C-alpha positions as CSV (number, residue, x, y, z in Angstrom):
1,M,52.3,107.0,83.5
2,E,48.8,108.4,84.0
3,T,47.3,108.4,87.4
4,P,44.4,106.0,87.8
5,V,41.0,107.5,88.4
6,K,40.3,107.5,92.1
7,G,37.8,104.9,93.3
8,W,37.9,102.7,90.1
9,N,38.8,99.1,90.6
10,S,39.0,96.0,88.4
11,T,35.2,95.4,88.8
12,A,34.5,98.9,87.5
13,L,36.8,98.4,84.5
14,L,35.2,95.0,83.7
15,L,31.8,96.7,83.8
16,I,33.0,99.4,81.4
17,L,34.4,96.7,79.0
18,A,31.1,94.7,79.2
19,L,29.2,97.9,78.5
20,S,31.2,98.7,75.4
21,I,30.7,95.1,74.1
22,F,27.0,95.3,75.0
23,I,26.4,98.5,73.2
24,T,28.5,97.4,70.1
25,S,26.3,94.3,69.9
26,G,23.2,96.5,69.5
27,G,21.9,96.2,73.1
28,V,21.2,99.9,73.6
29,D,21.4,102.4,70.8
30,G,18.6,104.8,71.5
31,T,16.6,103.7,68.5
32,N,14.9,100.5,67.2
33,E,15.3,98.5,64.1
34,C,12.1,99.8,62.7
35,G,13.1,103.5,62.9
36,R,12.9,106.3,65.3
37,V,10.5,106.3,68.3
38,S,7.6,108.7,67.9
39,P,8.1,111.8,70.0
40,D,4.8,111.3,71.8
41,I,5.7,107.8,72.9
42,E,7.9,107.0,75.9
43,A,10.2,104.1,75.3
44,F,13.5,103.0,76.6
45,K,15.7,100.1,77.5
46,L,17.5,99.9,80.8
47,A,21.2,100.6,80.3
48,P,24.2,99.6,82.4
49,C,25.7,102.4,84.6
50,M,29.1,103.6,84.7
51,P,30.7,102.8,88.0
52,A,28.4,104.0,90.7
53,A,29.6,106.3,93.4
54,Q,28.3,108.5,96.3
55,D,30.1,111.5,94.8
56,A,27.8,114.2,93.4
57,N,29.8,114.2,90.2
58,A,29.4,110.4,89.6
59,P,29.7,109.6,85.9
60,V,26.9,108.1,83.9
61,S,27.1,106.3,80.6
62,S,26.1,108.3,77.5
63,S,23.7,105.5,76.4
64,C,22.0,105.7,79.8
65,C,21.7,109.5,79.4
66,I,20.1,109.1,76.0
67,Q,17.5,106.6,77.3
68,V,16.7,108.6,80.5
69,K,16.3,111.9,78.7
70,R,13.7,110.2,76.5
71,I,11.4,109.5,79.4
72,G,11.8,113.0,80.8
73,Q,14.2,112.3,83.7
74,S,17.4,114.2,84.5
75,P,20.3,112.0,83.3
76,S,22.1,112.5,86.6
77,C,19.2,111.1,88.5
78,L,18.7,107.7,87.0
79,C,20.9,104.9,85.7
80,A,20.2,101.2,86.2
81,V,22.3,98.2,85.8
82,M,21.1,95.5,83.4
83,L,23.7,92.7,83.3
84,S,24.1,91.3,79.9
85,N,25.2,87.7,79.4
86,T,28.6,89.1,78.4
87,A,28.9,91.0,81.7
88,R,27.9,88.1,83.7
89,S,30.4,85.8,82.1
90,S,33.1,88.4,82.7
91,G,32.5,88.2,86.4
92,V,31.0,91.6,86.9
93,K,29.2,92.0,90.2
94,P,26.7,94.9,90.6
95,E,28.1,96.7,93.6
96,I,25.6,99.5,93.3
97,A,23.0,99.2,90.6
98,I,21.5,102.7,90.6
99,T,23.3,106.0,91.0
100,I,21.4,108.9,92.7
101,P,23.9,111.8,92.9
102,K,23.4,114.4,95.6
103,R,22.5,117.1,93.1
104,C,19.2,115.3,92.4
105,N,16.4,116.8,94.4
106,N,13.4,114.7,95.6
107,A,11.2,116.0,92.8
108,D,13.5,114.6,90.2
109,R,14.0,111.2,91.8
110,P,12.2,108.4,89.9
111,V,10.1,105.7,91.4
112,G,12.3,102.9,92.7
113,Y,15.5,104.9,93.1
114,K,16.7,103.2,96.2
115,S,20.3,101.8,95.9
116,T,21.6,98.8,97.7
117,K,24.8,96.9,97.6
118,G,25.2,93.2,96.7
119,E,22.1,92.9,94.4
120,A,21.0,94.3,91.1
121,Q,18.2,96.7,91.7
122,L,16.3,97.7,88.6
123,A,14.5,101.1,88.5
124,M,11.0,101.7,87.3
125,A,11.0,105.3,86.1
126,Y,8.3,107.3,84.5
127,R,7.7,111.0,84.0
128,V,5.6,112.8,86.6
129,D,2.6,113.7,84.5
130,Q,-0.7,115.3,85.6
131,E,-2.4,114.8,82.2
132,Y,-3.8,111.4,83.0
133,D,-6.2,110.0,85.7
134,Y,-4.7,106.5,86.0
135,L,-1.4,104.8,85.2
136,F,-1.7,101.0,84.7
137,K,1.4,98.8,84.5
138,I,0.9,95.8,82.3
139,V,3.6,93.1,81.7
140,L,4.0,91.0,78.6
141,I,5.2,87.5,79.4
142,G,5.8,84.3,77.5
143,D,8.5,82.3,75.9
144,S,11.2,84.0,73.7
145,G,10.2,84.4,70.1
146,V,6.4,84.4,70.5
147,G,6.2,88.0,69.4
148,K,5.9,90.0,72.6
149,S,8.1,92.9,71.4
150,N,6.1,93.2,68.1
151,I,2.8,93.2,70.0
152,L,4.3,96.0,72.1
153,S,5.4,98.0,69.1
154,R,2.2,97.4,67.2
155,F,0.1,98.7,70.2
156,T,2.3,101.7,71.1
157,R,3.8,102.8,67.8
158,N,1.7,100.9,65.2
159,E,4.9,99.3,63.9
160,F,5.9,95.8,63.0
161,C,9.5,94.7,62.5
162,L,10.3,91.4,60.7
163,E,13.9,91.5,61.9
164,S,13.2,92.2,65.5
165,K,15.8,90.8,68.0
166,S,15.2,89.0,71.2
167,T,14.6,91.4,74.1
168,I,17.6,91.7,76.5
169,G,16.4,92.3,80.1
170,V,13.3,94.6,80.1
171,E,12.0,97.5,78.1
172,F,8.8,99.4,78.1
173,A,6.6,101.9,76.2
174,T,3.5,103.8,77.0
175,R,0.3,104.8,75.3
176,T,-2.5,107.0,76.6
177,L,-6.2,106.1,76.0
178,Q,-9.6,107.2,77.0
179,I,-11.6,104.7,79.0
180,E,-15.2,105.7,80.1
181,G,-14.3,109.3,80.2
182,K,-11.0,108.9,82.1
183,T,-7.5,109.3,80.7
184,V,-5.5,106.2,81.3
185,K,-1.8,105.8,80.6
186,A,-0.9,102.2,79.8
187,Q,2.7,101.4,80.7
188,I,3.5,98.2,78.9
189,W,6.6,96.2,80.0
190,D,8.2,93.7,77.6
191,T,10.2,91.1,79.5
192,A,12.9,88.8,78.1
193,G,11.6,85.3,77.7
194,Q,15.0,83.5,78.0
195,E,15.6,81.6,81.2
196,R,18.9,83.3,81.8
197,Y,17.1,86.6,82.3
198,R,14.5,85.4,84.8
199,A,16.4,86.8,87.8
200,I,16.3,90.3,86.2
201,T,12.8,90.4,84.9
202,S,11.0,88.9,87.9
203,A,11.4,92.2,89.8
204,Y,9.1,93.8,87.3
205,Y,6.1,91.8,88.2
206,R,5.8,94.0,91.3
207,G,3.3,96.7,90.8
208,A,1.7,95.2,87.7
209,V,-2.1,95.3,87.5
210,G,-2.4,93.5,84.2
211,A,-0.6,90.9,82.2
212,L,-0.7,89.6,78.6
213,L,0.6,86.0,78.5
214,V,1.6,85.3,75.0
215,Y,2.3,82.0,73.2
216,D,2.9,81.1,69.5
217,I,0.1,79.2,67.9
218,T,2.6,77.5,65.6
219,K,4.8,76.2,68.5
220,R,3.3,73.7,70.9
221,Q,6.1,74.1,73.4
222,T,5.3,77.8,74.0
223,F,1.7,76.8,74.9
224,D,2.8,74.0,77.1
225,N,4.9,76.5,79.1
226,V,1.9,78.7,79.8
227,Q,1.3,77.0,83.2
228,R,4.9,77.8,84.2
229,W,4.5,81.4,83.3
230,L,1.2,81.6,85.2
231,R,2.9,80.2,88.3
232,E,5.7,82.7,88.1
233,L,3.3,85.6,87.6
234,R,1.1,84.6,90.5
235,D,4.1,84.1,92.7
236,H,5.3,87.7,92.1
237,A,2.3,89.8,91.2
238,D,-0.8,91.0,93.0
239,S,-3.5,88.4,93.5
240,N,-6.0,90.6,91.7
241,I,-3.9,91.1,88.6
242,V,-5.9,90.9,85.3
243,I,-4.5,88.3,83.0
244,M,-5.3,87.6,79.3
245,L,-4.0,84.6,77.4
246,A,-3.0,85.6,73.8
247,G,-2.3,83.1,71.0
248,N,-0.1,85.2,68.7
249,K,0.8,84.7,65.0
250,S,-2.8,83.9,63.9
251,D,-1.7,84.9,60.4
252,L,0.2,81.6,60.3
253,N,-2.9,79.5,60.6
254,H,-1.7,77.0,58.1
255,L,1.2,76.1,60.5
256,R,-1.1,76.0,63.6
257,A,0.1,73.6,66.3
258,V,-2.3,74.7,69.1
259,S,-6.1,74.7,68.5
260,G,-8.2,77.6,69.6
261,D,-10.4,75.2,71.6
262,S,-7.4,73.9,73.7
263,A,-6.4,77.5,74.5
264,H,-9.9,78.5,75.3
265,A,-10.3,75.6,77.7
266,L,-7.1,76.4,79.5
267,A,-8.1,80.0,79.8
268,E,-11.5,79.1,81.2
269,K,-9.9,76.7,83.7
270,E,-7.4,79.3,84.9
271,G,-9.9,82.2,85.0
272,L,-8.3,84.1,82.1
273,S,-9.7,86.0,79.2
274,F,-8.5,84.7,75.8
275,L,-7.9,86.1,72.3
276,E,-5.8,85.1,69.3
277,T,-3.7,87.9,67.9
278,S,-1.5,88.8,65.0
279,A,1.0,91.6,65.5
280,L,1.9,91.4,61.7
281,E,-1.7,92.0,60.6
282,A,-2.6,94.2,63.7
283,F,-5.4,91.7,64.4
284,N,-6.9,91.8,67.9
285,V,-3.8,93.6,69.4
286,E,-5.8,96.7,70.2
287,K,-8.7,94.7,71.5
288,A,-6.5,92.6,73.8
289,F,-5.1,95.7,75.5
290,Q,-8.4,97.5,75.6
291,T,-10.0,94.5,77.3
292,I,-7.3,94.3,79.9
293,L,-7.4,98.1,80.6
294,V,-11.2,98.2,80.8
295,D,-11.2,95.2,83.3
296,I,-8.5,96.9,85.4
297,Y,-10.4,100.2,85.4
298,H,-13.6,98.5,86.5
299,I,-11.8,96.8,89.4
300,I,-10.2,100.1,90.5
301,S,-13.5,101.9,90.1
302,K,-15.4,99.4,92.3
303,K,-12.7,99.5,95.0
304,A,-12.9,103.3,95.0
305,L,-16.7,103.3,95.2
306,A,-16.6,100.7,98.0
307,A,-14.1,102.9,99.9
308,E,-16.3,105.9,99.5
309,E,-19.4,104.0,100.7
310,A,-17.5,102.7,103.7
311,A,-16.3,106.2,104.6
312,S,-19.8,107.7,104.3
313,S,-21.3,104.9,106.5
314,V,-19.1,105.8,109.5
315,G,-21.2,107.5,112.2
316,V,-21.1,108.2,115.9
317,P,-20.1,104.9,117.6
318,H,-22.7,103.2,119.9
319,G,-22.3,103.8,123.6
320,T,-24.2,104.8,126.8
321,A,-26.8,107.6,126.2
322,I,-26.5,110.5,128.6
323,N,-29.6,112.7,129.1
324,V,-28.3,116.0,130.4
325,G,-31.8,117.4,130.9
326,N,-32.8,115.0,133.6
327,F,-29.8,115.3,136.0
328,S,-30.9,114.6,139.6
329,G,-27.7,114.8,141.5
330,N,-27.0,116.4,144.9
331,P,-28.3,120.0,144.8
332,D,-25.5,121.1,147.1
333,Q,-22.9,120.1,144.5
334,R,-23.1,123.2,142.4
335,S,-20.7,124.7,140.0
336,C,-18.5,127.7,140.8
337,C,-20.8,129.9,138.8
338,S,-24.2,128.8,140.3
339,N,-26.2,131.2,142.4
C-alpha cells in the first residue's frame, strides 16, 4: 500500500477531482475556441490551485502554470482558486485560495497575493511593466449571453467566435493604446453573467475605474436588468467610475426588442454614456472603449493637476510677525558673546 501524501485530506482530493472535471469540460485549456492568443496580448483565466500549503515546494496545477506564465509571473508565485459549479456541488471548501511559496521574492509577488483561510480570495495579477504611463482596469458586466466575451476578444484580439461559451468566473485581456500622447494599458475584465457566479466576480469591481454595461438589443430582459447591474456596480466600485451603457448585437436590428430611444433615455437618467455595438461587425466596439479610456484619462489628469496646484499654493503659514531689527529689551541681558 502506498503511503498517503503528507498533508492531503479529503477536501484536497475532492478539489483535485473537481479540477480534473473542470479542465476536461473545457474550463481552462490555455487557448480559446477561436485559436491561439496573440503573443503581444495578455489573457488568462483564473485556474483552481492544487492543495495550498505553507511549504516552499507547494505543488501547483499544470493548467495554472500555463496561465500564469502567459502573463509573465513565476508559476510558483500565483495560483488562484475559482470554484466551478462542479466543485461547489462536491462540497469543496477553499481552505486557502492562493499559494505564495517562500521561494517567491517580493518583486515576483503579484498584486492581491494575500492568502486567507475560510474564504475564496481571487488574485488580480499583471506583469510589472514600465512601458506604459497608466494602467486602467475596466470591467464588462451584464447578463449572460449578451456578448461580453466577444466584445472583449474583438477589442483586444480583433476576433469574433460564433461558438463562444459562457464565461466561468472571470478572465481578462489587455491592450495598450496611445491617448493624448500617453501610453495607456487597458486591462479589460470579463465577468460571468450567471447569478451563481456573483459571489466570485463581485470582488473584481474593486479597483475598476471604468465599466461597460452590456445588454442585448434583441432580449428585453437583459435591458430590464440594467438597473440591477448598476446597483451592484455602484455598491462595489469607486463612486467616480466611468460607466458606458452598450446595446450589443446591433447587427440583429430586425430582431430588435429594445429601442435606441429607450436606452438613451435610461443612460441620460443614470448619467451614463451610450452606444449600440456589434462585436460581429466590429461596429462601435473600438469607439466604446476609446470613449471610456479618454474619459478616465481626463479625470485622472484633472486630479493630478489639482494636486499639483494645491501643492504649489502651500506657503509659509500665517502667524505673529517678529521684527528682529527693532528689539528693545533690557540692555543688561546680553549674550555670552557680547562686548
